[in-house]
N, C-alpha and C positions, 0 to 999 in steps of 0.2 A: 504494499500499499505507499501511497505517498501523502504528505501532510499539506501540498498544494496541487492543483488538478490543472487541466488547461479549461477554458471557462466551458460552463454549457449554458449560460445566460445570457441574455442581450446587452445585460449589465456590464459585460466584460469581468465579474467578479467570479473566482474560482471558489470552490467547494473546501474548506480546511481538511478534511479527509476524504481520498477517493480510493475505494479498494477495486482492484480489476483483476487480481487472482490473490493466491494465497488464503491464509487464514487469519483472522482478524478478531480478538476478544477485548469487548469496552466492558470496565468493569471500575468501580472506584476501591482504590486501594485503602481507603479509610472512610472519613464519611463527609458530605458536602461536595466530592468532585464533580465537576460540570465542563462540559463543553457548549462555549457561548459563541453564537454567529452575532453580530451586530454590524446593522449597516443601514443603507437607506436606500430608496428606491422602490419600485413596484416588484422587483423579483434579483434576487442574487443566489449566491451556492448555498449549500448546505452545509451544515456542521457533517455530516457523514454521507458520504455516496456511494451505494451500492452498484459497482457496474460488472461485478464477476466475483470469483470466489467464493471464499463461507466465512460470513460475519456473526459473531452472538454477542450478543448485548446483554450483559447480567443486571447491571446495577449502575448509578451514576444520574444527571441528568443532561439532556440534550436539548438546549434552547437557542431560538430563535427570534427576531423582533422583525424579521422581511417576509421568511420564506420557511417552508418545511425544514425543522433540524435534520431530519431523516429523508433520503431520497431514494427509493430503490429501483433500481433500472437494471438491475439483472443479477445474477448471481444468487447465492443462499443463505438468508438472513433468517435468525433464531433470537427472537426475543424472550427471554425469562424474567425480566426485571428492570428496572431503569424508569426516569421518567422523563416526557418529551412534551415541550411546552412552545406553542409559538402565540408569542406576547402580542403581535400585532392583529391575531385572528386569520383564519385560513388552516392550511394542511399543517399538522404537526409531523405525521408520518404519511408519506405520498407512496403508494404501491403502483408501479406501471408496469413492469414484466419482472420476471426472476422467480422465485418461491420464497413465502414468507409463511414461517410458523411462529407466533403469538402463545405462550401460556403464562405470560407474568407481565408487569411493569403497569403502567401508568400515563395515558394520554389527559394530561391534565387541563392542559388549553388548546383550543384548536382541533383538528379531528385526525381520524386514520381513513385517509380518502384510498380507496382501490379504484384506479381509473379505466379497467378494462373489466369487462363481463367475465371471460374465463381466465380471469388472473388464479394461478396456484397459491391462496391463501387459505390457512386455517386457524381460527382463533380459540383455544381453548380454554384460556384465563386472560387476566387483565382487567382494567378498567378503564373505560371511556369517557370521554366528556361528549365526543361525539363520533358516530362511523358512517360516513358517505362512500355509496357506489354507483357505478356510472348508469345501472338501471335502479336503482333505489332499493334491491331486494340484499336488505344485511343480512338478512338467514343463510343466502351462498356462501358466506365467507365463515360461517361456524364451523369447525370440526364435527365428524359424525360423532350423535350423541349427546350433543350440547345446546343448551338455547340460553336465551339472556334473561337476566332480571336486573329490575332498578335499583341500584344501592342507595343506602342512606345517605349518599352526598349528593345524589340527584343524577346522578351518571350513568352508564350503563355498565353493567358489570357480564360476566359471563358465569353462568349457573351450571356448577359440576353436577349436575345431577347425577348422570351415571355413575360416577364413583360413589356420589352420595349413596344410591340407591345398592351397589356392592356394598359399601359398608354396612347399612343396615341389613342385609341381607346373612352377612357374615356374623352378625353378631346376634342373629337370630329374631330378629324385630319386625323382619319381612318374609312372607311366603314366598318359596322361591318357584314355583308353578305359576302363582296369577300375580305375583309382585303385590299381594295385601299386606297390611299391618296383621300380624298374629295377636291375638288378644290375650293370650297368657303371657306371653313375652313384654307385653307394655302395661300390664297391670301395677298400677301405683305408679307407675312413672309419667314425666313430664317430657315430652319430647320437643327437641328445639324448632326454631321455625324454619329453619333451613330443611328441614325434612318436608314440612308442608309446601314448601317452593319445590323441590324435588321432586315429591310425588304427582303434584300438581302437574310438572312441565313435561312427565314420562307418557309419551302418546301412547305404551302400550298397556298403559293400567287397564284392567278390566274389573267391573263388577264395582263396588262399594267399600270405601274406605272403614273397616269397623275398630 
């Protein structure tokens, strides 16, 4: 990767980091680590531009006041943590082409924007101030077996109901065949609200919860 790149933007401003091959891991070695793009104009470069190779973002904050701090134009990108901010408004993560897998992290301001209908995207975690797709079908960017729920802070979070159901099956709280609550197992117990979210989101649920 390189810390300056040839310009992709009409403003002539380069990206801070461009990855075209090899492997890069972004990880905050302490606390409060940040990659910040500060500029002016309608569009400049990104904090991190993925053109190829493999990128894993584990932690830290990537922030820009002019454009998307993360632009994916190729390669394989995995996001397991970190905070993404577009303080001007607009995209915080732009997915144009390549592959994106996101299991954690927070799009705190701005949006995760998927520009192509057939983009290779799977969201299985994380919280999002906003998600945008080219055709408006945000359900299509979810990983298999996942759904959305509204978080307590008003953003959109991935609800891991599939894993929740597996957990409750293993602990005997759910019936294996019908995925129903088993009365003896829950006698005298109070269930967390996540269970209700999980059970309600599960499309294969049959019969009545008792």
